[in-house]
KOLVOLO-960697 format. One record per atom (N, C-alpha, C): x, z, y; residue in three letters. Coordinates in steps of 0.05 Angstrom, whole numbers, m for minus. Atoms other than C-alpha are relative to their C-alpha. Last residue first. Example, Ala and Ser with C-alpha at 12.3 -4.5 7.8 and 13.67 -1.06 7.14 Angstrom:
(node (m16,m1,m24),'SER')
(node (273,143,m21),'SER')
(node (m15,14,22),'SER')
(node (18,0,m24),'ALA')
(node (246,156,m90),'ALA')
(node (18,0,24),'ALA')
This chain:
(node (m11,m19,19),'THR')
(node (m1540,144,m605),'THR')
(node (25,m11,m11),'THR')
(node (m19,10,20),'SER')
(node (m1565,110,m543),'SER')
(node (10,22,m18),'SER')
(node (m18,m21,11),'ALA')
(node (m1626,127,m501),'ALA')
(node (17,m13,m22),'ALA')
(node (m15,14,20),'THR')
(node (m1655,67,m464),'THR')
(node (21,20,m11),'THR')
(node (m22,m14,11),'SER')
(node (m1709,99,m423),'SER')
(node (13,m17,m21),'SER')
(node (m12,12,24),'PRO')
(node (m1760,70,m376),'PRO')
(node (23,17,m10),'PRO')
(node (m24,16,m6),'PRO')
(node (m1797,117,m329),'PRO')
(node (12,m12,m25),'PRO')
(node (m23,m18,m5),'SER')
(node (m1866,139,m350),'SER')
(node (24,m17,5),'SER')
(node (m15,5,m25),'ALA')
(node (m1935,107,m356),'ALA')
(node (21,21,3),'ALA')
(node (2,m21,m20),'PRO')
(node (m1959,111,m428),'PRO')
(node (18,m6,24),'PRO')
(node (m25,m4,m13),'ARG')
(node (m1964,44,m463),'ARG')
(node (m2,22,21),'ARG')
(node (m20,m5,20),'ARG')
(node (m2020,39,m513),'ARG')
(node (27,6,12),'ARG')
(node (m3,m29,5),'SER')
(node (m2073,47,m459),'SER')
(node (22,6,m20),'SER')
(node (14,m12,23),'GLY')
(node (m2066,m24,m435),'GLY')
(node (6,29,m4),'GLY')
(node (29,m4,m3),'SER')
(node (m2018,m60,m391),'SER')
(node (m11,13,m24),'SER')
(node (15,10,22),'TRP')
(node (m1943,m50,m390),'TRP')
(node (m29,5,4),'TRP')
(node (10,27,m6),'SER')
(node (m1912,m42,m321),'SER')
(node (m16,m11,m23),'SER')
(node (23,m2,m18),'ALA')
(node (m1904,34,m329),'ALA')
(node (m13,m28,6),'ALA')
(node (23,m7,16),'ARG')
(node (m1859,22,m389),'ARG')
(node (m25,1,17),'ARG')
(node (3,m28,6),'THR')
(node (m1811,m12,m343),'THR')
(node (m24,5,m16),'THR')
(node (27,m8,8),'ARG')
(node (m1788,m84,m341),'ARG')
(node (0,30,m6),'ARG')
(node (10,m17,m21),'SER')
(node (m1722,m93,m305),'SER')
(node (m28,10,m6),'SER')
(node (13,14,m21),'SER')
(node (m1692,m120,m369),'SER')
(node (m9,20,22),'SER')
(node (25,m12,m8),'ALA')
(node (m1642,m87,m413),'ALA')
(node (m11,m16,23),'ALA')
(node (2,m5,m29),'ARG')
(node (m1591,m133,m443),'ARG')
(node (m26,13,6),'ARG')
(node (20,m20,m9),'TRP')
(node (m1568,m142,m514),'TRP')
(node (2,3,30),'TRP')
(node (m12,m17,m21),'THR')
(node (m1535,m206,m537),'THR')
(node (m21,20,7),'THR')
(node (m27,11,m5),'LEU')
(node (m1547,m247,m600),'LEU')
(node (15,15,21),'LEU')
(node (m7,m2,m29),'ALA')
(node (m1603,m202,m622),'ALA')
(node (28,m11,4),'ALA')
(node (m28,m1,m7),'ALA')
(node (m1634,m220,m689),'ALA')
(node (3,2,30),'ALA')
(node (m11,24,m12),'ALA')
(node (m1706,m202,m703),'ALA')
(node (30,4,4),'ALA')
(node (m29,m5,m2),'VAL')
(node (m1747,m155,m745),'VAL')
(node (12,m25,10),'VAL')
(node (m21,21,4),'VAL')
(node (m1822,m158,m734),'VAL')
(node (28,13,0),'VAL')
(node (m27,m13,1),'ILE')
(node (m1884,m115,m742),'ILE')
(node (20,m22,m4),'ILE')
(node (m22,18,6),'VAL')
(node (m1954,m142,m724),'VAL')
(node (27,15,3),'VAL')
(node (m24,m12,m10),'GLU')
(node (m2018,m101,m727),'GLU')
(node (23,m18,m9),'GLU')
(node (m26,12,8),'VAL')
(node (m2087,m130,m733),'VAL')
(node (23,15,12),'VAL')
(node (6,19,21),'LEU')
(node (m2160,m106,m730),'LEU')
(node (26,m13,m11),'LEU')
(node (m21,20,4),'TYR')
(node (m2150,m43,m689),'TYR')
(node (m5,m18,m24),'TYR')
(node (1,19,m23),'ASP')
(node (m2213,m7,m667),'ASP')
(node (21,m22,m3),'ASP')
(node (17,22,8),'SER')
(node (m2219,26,m737),'SER')
(node (m2,m21,23),'SER')
(node (28,m5,m6),'THR')
(node (m2159,69,m718),'THR')
(node (m17,m24,m8),'THR')
(node (0,m26,m13),'ALA')
(node (m2087,73,m742),'ALA')
(node (m28,9,7),'ALA')
(node (m18,m4,m22),'LEU')
(node (m2097,14,m789),'LEU')
(node (m4,27,13),'LEU')
(node (13,m16,m22),'LYS')
(node (m2130,12,m857),'LYS')
(node (21,4,21),'LYS')
(node (m4,m29,0),'ALA')
(node (m2093,m42,m896),'ALA')
(node (m18,13,21),'ALA')
(node (23,m15,m10),'GLU')
(node (m2097,m115,m915),'GLU')
(node (6,29,m2),'GLU')
(node (14,m19,18),'CYS')
(node (m2032,m152,m922),'CYS')
(node (m24,12,13),'CYS')
(node (25,m9,m12),'THR')
(node (m1995,m211,m891),'THR')
(node (m14,17,m21),'THR')
(node (20,m10,20),'ALA')
(node (m1922,m224,m908),'ALA')
(node (m24,9,16),'ALA')
(node (24,m15,m8),'ARG')
(node (m1875,m267,m867),'ARG')
(node (m16,9,m23),'ARG')
(node (13,m9,24),'ALA')
(node (m1805,m298,m870),'ALA')
(node (m24,18,8),'ALA')
(node (m12,m22,15),'PRO')
(node (m1793,m325,m801),'PRO')
(node (m12,2,m28),'PRO')
(node (20,m18,10),'PRO')
(node (m1810,m395,m774),'PRO')
(node (13,23,m17),'PRO')
(node (m12,m25,9),'ASN')
(node (m1753,m425,m734),'ASN')
(node (m20,20,m11),'ASN')
(node (m27,7,9),'ALA')
(node (m1768,m498,m717),'ALA')
(node (14,25,m12),'ALA')
(node (1,16,24),'PRO')
(node (m1843,m484,m714),'PRO')
(node (28,m8,m11),'PRO')
(node (m18,22,m6),'ASP')
(node (m1833,m427,m664),'ASP')
(node (2,m16,m26),'ASP')
(node (m26,m1,13),'VAL')
(node (m1895,m384,m678),'VAL')
(node (18,m25,7),'VAL')
(node (m21,m17,m13),'TRP')
(node (m1950,m382,m627),'TRP')
(node (28,m3,m12),'TRP')
(node (m3,10,m27),'ALA')
(node (m2001,m437,m646),'ALA')
(node (23,14,14),'ALA')
(node (m10,27,2),'ASP')
(node (m1992,m420,m720),'ASP')
(node (5,m13,28),'ASP')
(node (m28,m1,8),'TRP')
(node (m2001,m346,m707),'TRP')
(node (12,m28,1),'TRP')
(node (m15,m10,m23),'VAL')
(node (m2066,m356,m669),'VAL')
(node (30,0,m6),'VAL')
(node (4,20,m21),'GLY')
(node (m2097,m399,m724),'GLY')
(node (16,8,25),'GLY')
(node (m19,23,4),'ASN')
(node (m2066,m353,m776),'ASN')
(node (m3,m21,21),'ASN')
(node (m27,m9,m8),'MET')
(node (m2103,m293,m748),'MET')
(node (19,m23,m2),'MET')
(node (1,m2,m29),'ALA')
(node (m2170,m330,m753),'ALA')
(node (27,9,11),'ALA')
(node (1,26,m12),'GLU')
(node (m2154,m352,m824),'GLU')
(node (0,1,31),'GLU')
(node (m25,14,4),'PHE')
(node (m2133,m283,m848),'PHE')
(node (1,m27,15),'PHE')
(node (m8,9,m26),'ASP')
(node (m2194,m247,m818),'ASP')
(node (26,m17,m1),'ASP')
(node (18,22,m6),'ALA')
(node (m2225,m240,m888),'ALA')
(node (7,m12,27),'ALA')
(node (m14,25,7),'ILE')
(node (m2163,m197,m902),'ILE')
(node (m18,m25,4),'ILE')
(node (17,14,18),'ASP')
(node (m2198,m141,m864),'ASP')
(node (13,m27,m6),'ASP')
(node (19,m19,9),'ALA')
(node (m2158,m88,m827),'ALA')
(node (m19,m12,m21),'ALA')
(node (27,6,m8),'LEU')
(node (m2102,m139,m824),'LEU')
(node (m19,22,m10),'LEU')
(node (19,m18,14),'TRP')
(node (m2028,m121,m826),'TRP')
(node (m28,m6,12),'TRP')
(node (26,0,m14),'VAL')
(node (m1979,m176,m808),'VAL')
(node (m19,16,m17),'VAL')
(node (21,m12,16),'GLN')
(node (m1907,m164,m828),'GLN')
(node (m25,m1,17),'GLN')
(node (24,m11,m13),'ALA')
(node (m1855,m209,m797),'ALA')
(node (m18,11,m21),'ALA')
(node (23,m6,17),'SER')
(node (m1784,m228,m815),'SER')
(node (m23,12,16),'SER')
(node (m9,3,28),'LEU')
(node (m1722,m258,m783),'LEU')
(node (m23,4,m19),'LEU')
(node (14,m18,18),'ILE')
(node (m1749,m268,m712),'ILE')
(node (9,m7,m29),'ILE')
(node (m20,m17,14),'LYS')
(node (m1695,m304,m671),'LYS')
(node (m14,19,m19),'LYS')
(node (m15,18,17),'SER')
(node (m1741,m361,m647),'SER')
(node (21,15,m17),'SER')
(node (14,5,26),'LYS')
(node (m1789,m308,m622),'LYS')
(node (15,m19,m18),'LYS')
(node (25,14,m3),'ASP')
(node (m1740,m285,m568),'ASP')
(node (m12,m6,m28),'ASP')
(node (5,18,22),'SER')
(node (m1680,m240,m558),'SER')
(node (m26,m15,6),'SER')
(node (m18,22,m2),'GLY')
(node (m1647,m199,m503),'GLY')
(node (m4,m20,m23),'GLY')
(node (m23,m5,17),'CYS')
(node (m1680,m133,m520),'CYS')
(node (20,m23,0),'CYS')
(node (m13,m24,m11),'GLU')
(node (m1729,m137,m462),'GLU')
(node (25,6,m16),'GLU')
(node (m13,8,m24),'ALA')
(node (m1745,m208,m485),'ALA')
(node (15,24,13),'ALA')
(node (m24,16,8),'LEU')
(node (m1760,m182,m555),'LEU')
(node (16,m9,25),'LEU')
(node (m20,m19,9),'ILE')
(node (m1806,m130,m524),'ILE')
(node (25,m14,m9),'ILE')
(node (m10,m16,m23),'ALA')
(node (m1844,m182,m484),'ALA')
(node (22,20,m9),'ALA')
(node (m17,17,m17),'GLU')
(node (m1850,m230,m543),'GLU')
(node (13,16,23),'GLU')
(node (m25,6,15),'VAL')
(node (m1876,m176,m590),'VAL')
(node (19,m16,17),'VAL')
(node (m16,m24,m1),'GLU')
(node (m1926,m154,m536),'GLU')
(node (27,m4,m15),'GLU')
(node (m11,m1,m28),'ALA')
(node (m1950,m226,m529),'ALA')
(node (17,25,3),'ALA')
(node (m23,19,m1),'LEU')
(node (m1957,m228,m605),'LEU')
(node (12,m1,28),'LEU')
(node (m23,m11,15),'ALA')
(node (m2000,m165,m604),'ALA')
(node (24,m18,1),'ALA')
(node (m10,m22,m15),'THR')
(node (m2045,m193,m549),'THR')
(node (25,12,m14),'THR')
(node (m14,11,m24),'ARG')
(node (m2054,m260,m584),'ARG')
(node (13,23,16),'ARG')
(node (m24,13,9),'THR')
(node (m2070,m224,m650),'THR')
(node (16,m11,24),'THR')
(node (m19,m22,6),'GLN')
(node (m2120,m178,m615),'GLN')
(node (27,m12,m10),'GLN')
(node (m9,m11,m25),'ALA')
(node (m2154,m239,m585),'ALA')
(node (20,22,m5),'ALA')
(node (m17,21,m13),'ALA')
(node (m2158,m274,m653),'ALA')
(node (11,11,27),'ALA')
(node (m26,2,12),'VAL')
(node (m2182,m210,m687),'VAL')
(node (18,m21,13),'VAL')
(node (2,10,27),'ASP')
(node (m2238,m197,m638),'ASP')
(node (28,m4,m11),'ASP')
(node (m4,28,2),'GLU')
(node (m2226,m152,m578),'GLU')
(node (m5,m9,m29),'GLU')
(node (24,15,m9),'GLY')
(node (m2259,m84,m574),'GLY')
(node (4,m30,0),'GLY')
(node (25,m7,14),'PRO')
(node (m2194,m45,m579),'PRO')
(node (m23,m15,12),'PRO')
(node (17,m19,m15),'GLU')
(node (m2136,m83,m546),'GLU')
(node (m26,6,m17),'GLU')
(node (16,11,m22),'GLY')
(node (m2086,m115,m592),'GLY')
(node (m16,22,14),'GLY')
(node (28,4,4),'VAL')
(node (m2032,m83,m635),'VAL')
(node (m13,m12,24),'VAL')
(node (14,8,m25),'GLN')
(node (m1957,m82,m640),'GLN')
(node (m28,m7,m7),'GLN')
(node (24,16,2),'GLY')
(node (m1921,m45,m697),'GLY')
(node (m14,m5,26),'GLY')
(node (22,m15,10),'ALA')
(node (m1853,m19,m678),'ALA')
(node (m24,m19,m2),'ALA')
(node (23,m7,m18),'LEU')
(node (m1799,m70,m669),'LEU')
(node (m20,17,m15),'LEU')
(node (22,m8,16),'TYR')
(node (m1731,m72,m705),'TYR')
(node (m23,8,19),'TYR')
(node (21,m13,m16),'ILE')
(node (m1677,m111,m670),'ILE')
(node (m23,6,m19),'ILE')
(node (27,2,11),'THR')
(node (m1613,m131,m708),'THR')
(node (m19,17,17),'THR')
(node (13,24,m10),'GLN')
(node (m1546,m148,m677),'GLN')
(node (m28,m4,m11),'GLN')
(node (m17,23,3),'GLY')
(node (m1516,m79,m686),'GLY')
(node (m13,m24,13),'GLY')
(node (m23,m10,15),'HIS')
(node (m1574,m31,m688),'HIS')
(node (18,m25,m6),'HIS')
(node (m21,20,5),'ILE')
(node (m1628,m43,m637),'ILE')
(node (23,14,m14),'ILE')
(node (m26,m13,5),'VAL')
(node (m1691,0,m641),'VAL')
(node (20,m23,m5),'VAL')
(node (m19,17,14),'ALA')
(node (m1757,m23,m611),'ALA')
(node (25,17,m4),'ALA')
(node (12,26,4),'GLN')
(node (m1821,9,m586),'GLN')
(node (19,m20,m14),'GLN')
(node (m10,19,m19),'SER')
(node (m1791,77,m598),'SER')
(node (m14,m26,m5),'SER')
(node (m12,25,10),'MET')
(node (m1827,133,m633),'MET')
(node (11,m16,23),'MET')
(node (8,8,27),'ARG')
(node (m1859,202,m630),'ARG')
(node (16,m24,m10),'ARG')
(node (m5,m22,19),'SER')
(node (m1829,238,m569),'SER')
(node (m6,m8,m29),'SER')
(node (15,m23,m9),'ASP')
(node (m1823,174,m529),'ASP')
(node (4,21,m22),'ASP')
(node (5,m23,18),'PRO')
(node (m1773,118,m534),'PRO')
(node (m19,20,13),'PRO')
(node (25,m13,m6),'GLN')
(node (m1780,54,m494),'GLN')
(node (m7,23,m19),'GLN')
(node (15,12,m23),'ILE')
(node (m1722,18,m526),'ILE')
(node (m27,13,2),'ILE')
(node (29,m3,3),'ARG')
(node (m1675,58,m572),'ARG')
(node (m13,m10,26),'ARG')
(node (13,m1,m26),'THR')
(node (m1603,35,m577),'THR')
(node (m30,0,m4),'THR')
(node (29,3,2),'ILE')
(node (m1562,50,m640),'ILE')
(node (m12,3,28),'ILE')
(node (16,m13,m20),'MET')
(node (m1487,39,m638),'MET')
(node (m30,m6,m5),'MET')
């Protein structure tokens, strides 16, 4: 079974297939520096994983995309304070042009889901312009 979390016409914020959770790329707020954007993106990762019945200790792999690889040290400072030191995932960090020049970092993760449960969190409760306000949806295929 495939379960799509927070789907809209273009994409889902997460897709669960079996016991694996695939997250869409998470970004920070435009105008923030790379450290603040990294904190925001990682908070979004945690929130979506929680909605899927998982947490950061279950992350299998992570991709971190930086608009400027010179921000590697600043991003790593935030990552190191956030990551579960007992369960660090495989990780790659690359430089790439992101969706807009306002985004300095994007984080994509794949995690294990031991049990799936939908939370009471709705898309409307997400902050920021990246989350359109509409009723939650957990369409299954």
